[in-house]
N, C-alpha and C positions, 0 to 999 in steps of 0.2 A: 451691639449687644443689647441695647435698649429696645431696638426694633424686634429682635428675637424674643425678648421677654414679653413685649406687647403682643406678638403673634401667639405665643403660648397661652397667654391669658385670654385672648380672643377666641382661640379654638376651644379652650376649656369652657368658656361661657356658652358657646354654641352647643357643645356636647351636653352641658348641664341643662340647657333648655330642652334638648331632645329627650333627656332622661325625665324631666319634669312633665312633659306632655305625653310621654310614652310612645312617640312616633318620630320618624325622621322628618326633619323640617326641610330637607332638600326636595325640590320638585322632581317628578319623574317625567322623562321625555317620551312621548308616544309618537309614533310615525304613522302616516296615512297610507293605507294599502287599498286604494280604490281608484275610481275614475274621478278626476277633478272637475269633469264636465257633467257629473251626475249629482244633483242635490241630494238624492236619497243615499248615495254612497257617502257623501260628506257627513250626513246626519247619522249614519250607522255607527254606533259606538264600537261594535266588534271589529270594524276596519281600522281602528286606532289602537296599535299595539306597540310594545317595546322593541319589537324586531325592526331593525333599521330598514329603510326603503331605498337607500343609496341615491337619494335625490339631493340637490343643492338647496336645502332649506335655509330660509333667512335671507334670500337674495331678492325679495320683492314682496308684493302684497296682492298677487293676482290669482293664486291657486293654493289649495290646501296642501300641506306638506308634513307638518309636525305640530306638536303642542306640548306645553308643560302643564302637568296636572298634579294635584296633591295625591299622595299614595292612598289616603283614606277614601278617595273617589274612584278607586280601581278595583277590579276583580281579577282573580287568578293568582298565580305565584310569581315572585320576582323573576324577571327575565322574560315572562310570557303574559304579563298583565295587559288588560285593556280597560277602557272606560266602563264603569259599572252603570248599566242603563237605569237602575233604580235610584241612582244618585245624580247623574248628569244626563241631561237631554240637550242635544245640539240643534242649532239653526244652521242652515246653509245660506250664506249671503252671496248673491250673484255679483261678480266682477267681470263684466263682459260675458263671455260664454263659459267662464269657469266659476267655481264656488270656493268660498273660504268659510271656516267654521266660526261660530260664536256660541256661547253658552245661552241656552234658553232659560233665563232665570225664573220665568213664570212656571215652567214645567219641571224644573230640577228640584231635588230635595233642598229645602231651605238651609240645611246645615252643610251643604256641599261647598267646596272652595272654588275660587275663580280659576279659569283656565287661561293660558297665555299662548295663543296661536303663533306659530312660526311658519309663515307662508313663503311662496316662491313666485318667480315670474312666470 
């Protein structure tokens, strides 16, 4: 019963924080829809969308697969959003013959949020 009460208070606090900031605090998962052996594909913000790619993301660190990003750094409508190129610029980092993404902090909007890449083998 105490655990249940603590959970209710915790969820209420999270919802209160969302109401205070005016946006969802949960990150949005974007999936990569390009060639992991092409640096230009990995850097292309429009190839990172909410549509799943049916890949086994999170199983390694050798090729682009998915990422978590803040909703404020996306463009489009929920369910079909992609990275907003005016907010986030990506680097493509070589891992053997494949590439993984990272945020280009020098070229991205300074107010944009961090991204969390989820790569695969």
